[in-house]
Every structure is written in C-alpha cells, then in structure tokens.
N, C-alpha and C positions, 0 to 999 in steps of 0.2 A: 649519380655515379662518378661524375668528374671531380667533385670536391674531395672525396676520400683519396682518390688517386693523387691529387695534388698534395694533400696532407702527407701521404706516405713519402712522396718525392722530397718534400721539404724536410721531413724528418731525416731522410737518408743523407741529404746534403749537409744538414747541420751537425752530423756526428761522424765525420771522416776520421777524427782523431782516434776513435775506438779501434778502427781497423789498423791504423798505424801503430797504436800501442800494442795490439795483439801480435803483430809480426815482430815488433821490437822485443817483446817478452820472449817469443819463440827463439829469436836469434840469440838472446842472452842465455836462455836455458840450454840450448843446444851447444853453444860455445863453452859454457861452464861444464856441461857433461863431458865434452871432449877433453878438456884439461884435467878434470877429475879422474877420468878413466885412464889417463896416462898415455893416450894415443892422440897426440896433437898433430900428427901428419898421417896422410893416407898410407895404407899398406901397399907397397909396390909389388908388381908382378915380376916374374923371373926375368923378363927381358929388360927391366929397368933396374932391378936390385940384385940380380944373380940368384943363385940357389943351388939345389942339389938335383942331380940326375941319377936315377936308379934304373938299372937294367935287370929285369926279371926274366929268367929262363924257365920255360914250361917243362914239366916232367910228366911222363906218361903215368896214368893211374894204374894201380895194380890190377892185372887182369884185363886191362883195356889198352892194348898196344897202339890202337889207332885213335886215341882220344885227342891227340894234338891235331886239330884241323881248323879250318878257317872259321867255322861256326862257333866252336868253343872259344877260340881266341877272341873273336869279336864280342862274345858274351862276357868273357873275363874283362875286357877293356871297358865295357859298359858298366859292369858292377864296380870295378875299381874307380871309375870316373865318378860314379854316384857316391861312393864312400868318401873320397877325398875332396870332391868338388862341391858338394852340397847343392846350392842353387845354380852352380855353373859359373860363378863369378870369382872364385877364389884363385883362379889362374893356374891351378895345377893341371898339367897336360898329361894325358894318358893316350898312348898310341902304340900300334904294333910296329915291329921292325923285323923283317924277314918272316919266316913261317913259325918260329917258336919263341921269339923274344918280345917283351913289352917294355917300352921306355916310359918312365914316370918322371916328369920334371916338376919339382916342388920349389916354390919361391922361398927366398931368404926370409927367415923369421919363423918358419914352420919347423917343428921338431921332426927331423928326418927319420929318427928311429921310430917315432910314433906313426909317421906316415907310412913307413915301410911295413909296420905291423898292420896298418889299415889295408894296404893294397895287397900285401903278400900272404896274409892269413887266408887259408882256404875257407875257414868258418863253417866246417861241416859239423852239424850238431845232431847228436843222437841221445835219446833217453833209453838207457839199457838197465835191466834189472841187475842188482848186485847179488852175486852168488857166494863169493868168498872175499874177505878183505882182512888185512892186517898191516901193522906198521912195517914199512920196508926196512930190511936189514935186521929185523927182530922177529922172533916167533911169538912174542907176547901179544896178548889181546890188545885191541885199540878201540876206542870209541869213535864211531864215524862222526864226521863233522856235520852238524845240522845246519849247514850254511845256506841251504836253498830249500824252498818249500813251495807249496801251493799258495795262492794269494790268501787263502784262509788258513795260514800257518798256525795260528793259535789253537785251532780246533783239530788239525790233522797231524801234528807232531806228537810223538809219544812223550810221556812225561819222564820216563827213565831213559838214560843213555843206552843205546843199543850196543851190544858186544859182538865181536866177530865170531862167526860160526867156527872158524878155524882156531878154537880156543886151546892152542897148544901151549906147552911150557916153553921157557927159554931154551931148552935143549931139544926142541922139536926138530925133526929131520926132514929132509926132502921127501921121504916116503910118506910121512904123515900129511905133509902139504899136498902131495899128489893124491892121497886117498880122499882128502877133503874136496879137492877139485872134482874128482870122479863122482863122489856122492852128490855134490851140489849139481853137477850136470845131469845126473840121473834124476834127481828130484825136480829139476827145472823142466826136464822133458816129460815128466809124468802128466798125463792128461788131466787127472783130478788134482787140482792145486788146493789142498786143504792144509790147515795148520798142522794137523797130526801127521800128514804125509811128509811135510817139510821137516817136522821135528824128528822123524825117524831117519831122515837123511842127514845125520850129523857126523862129526868126526869120530864118534865112538863106534860107528858101524863097522861091521866085519869087512876087511879089505876084499875087494872083488878079485877073482882069479886074474892073473896077468893076461891070460888068453882072451878074457872078455873085454879088455880095454882096447878100443879101436885106436888106430894110429892118430887120428885127429885129437882125441882126448889125451893120449900119451904126449903128444907134442905140446898141448896146452899145459899139461902138468909140468913138463920140463921148462917151459917158458915162465910159468909162475914161480917155480922153485929158484930159477936163476935170475929173476927180475930184482934188480937193486935200483929203486927209484931215486936213491941219493946220487946216483951217477947220471949226469946230464946226458951223456951220449947214449946210455942204455935206455934212459927215459924217452928220448926222442924217437927211438926205434920200436918202442913198445906198440904192438898192434899193427905194425906195417903190413900191408898186403891183405888185411882181413876185411872180408865183406861185411856189410851191415847185417846180413842174415846169419852170420856165424858168431859164436862166442869168442871173446878175446880177453887179453890182459891189458891193464892200463894203470897209470899212476895219477896221484892227486894229493894235494895237501889237505890235512885235516885242520880243525879249528885251532889246534896247538902249534901249527906251523910244521908238523912232521910230515914227511913223505909217506904215503900209504899206497900199497899195491892192491889191485883188485883182479878178480875173475868176474867178467861181466857176460850176461846172456845176450842173445840176439837183440838188435835194436827194435823197440816197439813203436817209438815215435821218432820222426826225423825233423830236421830244421825246415824242410819244405812244408811241414804242417803248421808252421808259425805264420800267422797273418800279419802281426805287427809286434814291435818291441820298442821299449822306451826306457831311458835312465830316469830313476825317481829317487828322491832323497827320502829315506826312511826316518820319519819323525818319531816313531813309536818305539824305536830300539836304538842301541848303540852301534848297530851294524853299519851305519852310514849309508852310502849309495847302494842301490840295487837295480836290477834290470827286470822289468815286468814284461811278460809275453802273453799275447792273445792268440789262441789257436784258431785254425779254420774249423768249419763244421766237422770235416772228417777227422782233423787232428784232435778236436775235443772228444770225439767218441773213442779214439785210440787211447787218449790220455786217461779217460774215465775207466776204460777196460783194464789198462795196465795197473793203475792205482788200486782198482777194486781187487785185482788178482793179488797184488803184493800185500794188501792189507790183511789177507788171511794167513800170511806166513809169519814165521818167527825171525828174529834178528840174526844175521843182517839181511836176510832174504825178503824183508819187508821194505827194503830201500831201493831206490832207483838212482842210477848215476847219470848226471848231466855231463855228457862227454863232448868237448869242443876240440876238434882237430886232434883226437886221440888222447886228450888229457881230461881227467875228471875235475870239473870245476866245482862240483857240489854233489853230495850224495844224501839227499833228504830221505826220511822215512815217513810212512803214512799209516794211519789206522783205519781209514775208510776211503771209499772211492771219491775222487775229486771230479765233480761234474760241472764246475763253473766255466770251463773252457779257457782258463788262464792259469798262469804260474809265475813264479818269480825266482830270480837267482840273486842271492846275496852272499857276500863273502869278504867284507871289509874292503870294498872297492873304493878307489878315489873317484871323484867326479869324472875325470878324463877316462879312466878305465871303464867305468860303467857306460859312458856315452859311446866309447869305441866299440864295446861289445854289443850294445844295442844297435849301433849303426851297421855292424857286420851282419847281425841276425836279421835286421830289417830289410837289407838290400839283397840278402841271399848268399849262398855259398858259391865259391868259384868252381867252375866245372873242371879245372885243372889245378895241379899242385905246382907252385913256383918256388924257385930259389933265387936269391939275390946274386947275380953274376958280377955286378960291379956297382959301386956308389962313388960318383965323382962330383966335384964342385964346378958350377957354371958361373963364369964371370959376366958382368953386366956392361962391359966396355962398349960393345956395339949398340946395345939398347940405350946407354947413356948418351951417345952421340946422336942417335935418332931422336931421343927425347929433347935434347938441346935444340936440334933443328926444328922439331915440331913446335916447341915453345916459342922460338923466334917467329915461325910462320903464324902462330896464333896471336902473338903480340902485334905483328904487322897488320893482320886482319882486324884485330880489335881497334888498333889505331886508325885505320882507314874508316871503320864504321863510325868512330867518334868524330873524326874530321867531317864526314858527310853529315852527321847529325848537327854539328855546330854550324856548318855553312848553310844547310838547308832549313833547319828548324830553329836556329838561333837560341832564344831563351828556353824553348821547349827541350833543348838538348840536355839541360840540367836535370829534368825529370827522367829522361832516358838513361843518362849516365848513372844517376843515383839508383835507378832500378837495376841496371846491369851490375852495379856493385853489390846490391842486396842479393841478387841471384847468385853471384859468384861466391859470396860468403856462405850462403846456405848450401850451395853445391859442395864447397870444400869441407865444411863441417860434417855434412852427412856422409861424404866419402870417408872421412876419418873415423866416424862412428860405425860405419857399416863394415869396416875392416875386422874388428874383433867380434862384431855382432853376427855377421853371416859369412865372414871370410872373404869379403870383397877385396880384390887386389886391382890396383890401377895399373893397366898396361898401356902400350902404345895405342891400340885401337880405342881404348876407353878415353885416352887423351883426345883422340880425333873426334870422338862423340861429344866431348865437352866443347871443343872448338866449333863444331857444327851447331851446337845449341846456342852460340852467340847470335847467329843469324836468325834462329827461330824466335829468340827473345826479342831481338830488335824489330822483327817483323810485327810482333804484337803491338809495340809502341807506335810504329808507323801507321798501322790500321786505325788505332785510336786517335792519333793526331790528325790524320786526314779526315776522319769523320767530323772532328771538331771544326776543322777548317771549312768543310762543306757547309756546316751550319752557319758559320760566320759569313760565308759568301752569300748566303740567302738573306742576310741582313739582321741576324740575331746577335745580341750581345753575348759576352763570353760565358757567363754563369749558366744561362739556359742552354747555350750551345753545348756545354760540357755534358749536362744531364740528358739532353736529347740525343747526343752522339753516342753515349755509352751503351744503350741497349743494342743498337745496331752493330757497334764495334764488338761488343761482348759476344754476340752470336758468331760473328766471323772468326774471332779469336778461338772460341771453343771448338768450332768445326775444324779449323786449321790444326790446333793442338791435338784434337782427337785423331786426325789422320796420321799425324807424326807419331803419336803414341801407339796407334794400331800397327803401323809399320815396324816400330821398334819391338813390339810384343811378338809379332810374327817372326821377325828376324831372330829374336832370342830363342823362340821355340824350335825353329827348324835348323838352327846352326849349332855348332859346338866350338869349344875352345875359345880362342881370343876374340872371335867375332861376337860372341855373347857379351864380352866386356863392352864392346862398342854399343850393342843394342841396349844393354842395361843402363849405361850412362846416358844415352839418348832418351830413353824412356824416363829416367829420373829427372833430367833437366827439363823435359817437356812438362812434367807435372809441376815442377817448381815454377815454370813460366806462368802457369795458371794462378798459382798461389801469389806470386809477386804482382801480377797485373791486377788481381782482384783486391789484395790487401795492402798494396803499396802504391802502385802507379795511379790507379783511379782516385783513391783518397787524397794523395798528394796533389793531383791535378785539381781536385775540387777546392783544396785549401788555397792553392796559388791563384785560382781563378778569382778569388776575392781580393787579391793584391792589386794595387793601382797599376803597377808596371805591366801586368798581363791584362787586367780588365780594361785599361784605357787603350790597348792595342798599340803599345810602344813599338817603334820600328825594329827594335832588337828583341822583341818578345817572341817573334815568330807567328804572331797573330794579328798583324797590322791589316785592317780591312782593305786599305788602299793597295797594299802589295798583293793581297789575295784576290784583287779584282772584284770586291764586293760592290753591289749596286744598292741604292736605297730601295726599300721594299715598295712594290707597286701596290697602291691602295685602290682596289677596284670597288666601285659602288655596287651594291647588291640590287637586284631587280626590285623596284618600288612596289609595295603592296597596295598603295592608294594613289590617286592622281595628285600630281604636284602643281601647286599654284605658281605659274610662271611669274606673276607680278611679285609675289612674295620672294621668289627666287631672285 
C-alpha cells in the first residue's frame, strides 16, 4: 500500500508546471476576452461614477381608491428591484420615499430611458378575444398582424389572412361601426359559441332598436367610433378605468406598421397565469427575437379553453389580443385549441426589447400605476473622494502586509507577493467581465470587500509557510517538508475559505443594496483564493524547493533550519527482537 502512495506523490511533485501553465492560460484567456469585449475597466456604481435618479409617483388604480398602501408600495419596490438589479450587484437602488413615491438610482452607463421603462411599466398582461378590428383612421378592412402565436404556430395559424368583421367601405359612418360593436358584443355573450352563430352576428345584421342598447354598450360604441390610434394622447387613454372582466377598446400596430383599433372582450387569461418567460432568438423565421411564455397549470387550462372557443369562430373573432398595459402587442388567430401550456409573442423585437418584455412578464405586474415625477443627474464627487481615501487605505494595508512578509518570511515573501499579484489580476479581470455579463457594478462596499480579501489571501500563504517550517523544525529537508506540509495546510485553508464564503453567501442573501456588493466581492475573492493557492502557490513552492537557494536553507530564504530552531532528529533504537551479544557489540 505504501509504494503506490509514494509513486503518486512523486508524480504530483514532478509536474507542478502543468498547474502553472493552466492558470497562466486562464489569465491570458480572460484578459484577452476583457479587451475584446471592449470593457477593460470594471463598471462603476452610482456612488463612484454618478448616474440618474428617477422619482416615480404612484397613482390609484381605477376603482381602487385605497390601492396606495405600504404593502403595495413594498411589493412594487421588490418587483422593480428584481427587474433592474438582476442578481443584486448592478448597483441600481430602489427605495420608497414618503407614502407614494419610489426613488430609483441608476448608475452611469445604463440607459435611463430603458431603465425607466423597466421600472415604471405596470406590465399588466391580458389575453382578450378580438370582437372588432380595423385600421385606425380608416373604415377599410385590415389584415390583423399574425405577429404572435402559440409555440406550435406553424400548425395553429390560418393560411389565409383574416379580415375584419367590420368590413365597411371607406365611407362607413360611426353608425355602422356602432352596429358592428353591438352585434359583436351580442355574439360574444351568446352561450353557444359556434361558427354559424358568430357568422350571423356580422355587420350586415339588422340594427338593434336604440332602446335595446344598454348604456355600457353605447359608451363602448362611442369610444370605438372616436378612437384614433394615430394620436398618441388618445392612444394612451384608450381603455382607462376598464376592469379585466369588461370589454374594452385598445390600439396596436399591425405587421405593416399601421395603427389598428380593436374592440376586445373580457380578459380570459391574465399575466398572473404565466409561470415563466424568456427572450429567444427565432432561427426559423425572419421575425428575429421573440418572447416565449409557459403557463401555470391553471393558466394552461384557461388558454386551452379560450383558444378552443375562438377556433370555432370566423375572422376576426377567431383571434385573441395579447394586451400589455392597455396596448395590443399581438393579435394571433388560431384554428384549434392549444393545449401545450405555452405561447410566444413575436413582433420584430430587438434583443433588448425582447429581454425587457420577458423580464417584466417573469417578475410580474406592478400592483400600482406609476408616472415619472422627475429625472435628475447624480454626480460622483463625494463617492470619488471616498474611493480615493479607500484606495489609499488599501495601498497602506497592502504595503504593511508586504513589509511583514519580507521581514518575517524573507525569500518566501517572493511566493506570497507573486500570488497576491495573480489574485489581483484575476479579481480585476473578472470584475471587468462581470459588468456586461451580469450587470455587476463596483461600489464603495465592493472595494472594501476586495481590500478585506487581501487579508484572507495572505492568511492562506501564512498557513502553508508555517506548516513547511514545522516540518523543517522536525529535521526534514525542504522537498519532503513541502509535500508533507501541503495536506495539512490544504485542509486548514479549505475550512477557513469555506467559512468566509458561507458568511459572504448569507450576507448576500439576507441583505439588499450596496451591502450585497460587499458580499459578492468577498465571496468572489474567497473562491479566487482557493484557485490561486492550489494552482499557483503550491506548484511554485514545489519548483522553488528544488533550487539551491531554498533547499540549502540560505539565511535569506526564510527556511534556515538554525534560525527556525531545528534540532537533529533523535534516532531511537527499536526494541531488539533477539538477544544481543555484548562481546560483539
């Protein structure tokens, strides 16, 4: 059993160059990736680089005068924070101010308009059946945009373009539009939803007596007739104050880029029925990016029911509108019930637009409606001064550590300083790469975490060096002392780093804001400490142990047996197994 163990040990000692080559390749690759990505410096937080501060004012929801309360405000802060902050290290700050305002601080380098859309968009999503639709500002028929579909779109879309049920001529009047709305509402309310029933509810039907039109329907008729979706102000107010259970009017752009107006039935599926959403690049069509959605079990049943119901109707009442914050983003049509429990939204999205939409749908709708009360620029003067002071403190601390290593460990300090340099390079490169990758921003607490990591890294070297010295004090030469000291030092280093990483992980989970930056940096540098000690410090020590300067115990090597108080090994005789002839002795 002893021989194989020695063989493995000898093999490990003879190939330390492999570990050094591996970490060198990693450094070169990461550094090259940093420069190729165009992000050669870490992304700075708002306290170091300045940024934008957005004040959002909450507005009461229609029919809910008491919606602005502490619970809803805290929920909104949580959702906004997840939307803009990702892993919690992008340094965007979201916090309440007073009883109806939310302050969002966004670091410099972030698109403030995009961030405002992320945090301020209510993201209330509904799937509503289409009752009537036509190009806004014209009475001519229009083909609905087949820009969104089920994930099985190739099977479920009709082959012919659907035409509007309000097939009026260009001289159509508000009366014919109102008649179409009335007939569509009647057809939609019919318990038996067959294609023939829907077909009979067309614009050619006899106008219902004016006395039979209830006030709600008359109001909807007037809204639809007056709706001009080419007017931004009118478009923004379309459907205001309408409950999800009531029919409404809405606007949306078709595949030709024209604004189209709709009469939509009550919502059948809502955004709360969505389990997850993701931005995906569509490689099978020219549509570009799209958003895929997976429904909950209850949402899947609702989606199957509505698509099965609409599949029996004629155009446009075989369509459902995907309505986000009152605007139709897509109006796909179906020919059969979709039971897969998923759907997709496509509409010539850019990657950023698709990711933003998926992000808002994934994290849920805000419980309140917000408007931007103010957008101001934040300077980084105070943070710059604090960073300057912090860097000076870090440099002083690093200098004291190096002086201590040189005075106490002498030649061994070369290994420690080289390891600190490798750790610093890896930390810097990873911070620069994590900026564009996960939105990591370096703030003052994160700088403090990096400074604290100097002590953690130095502690690992000290543990290893002291184990080697203990072996030399016991009378061993340097090369076997290094190999015998490593297993014991390795266990101590791993336990110490595990405790530090665990503390950083707990701190990251239970805290918010800037403290998470400190925890993230501390955890990252702790992991790098393990990598550097295993792949650089130990192999380098093994190589230098073969050099005469260290192996001979030079007085400046830090491994001089006399200075360490080493004693010659005591050679004890074992108990004799047979009588010894004293004369021969």
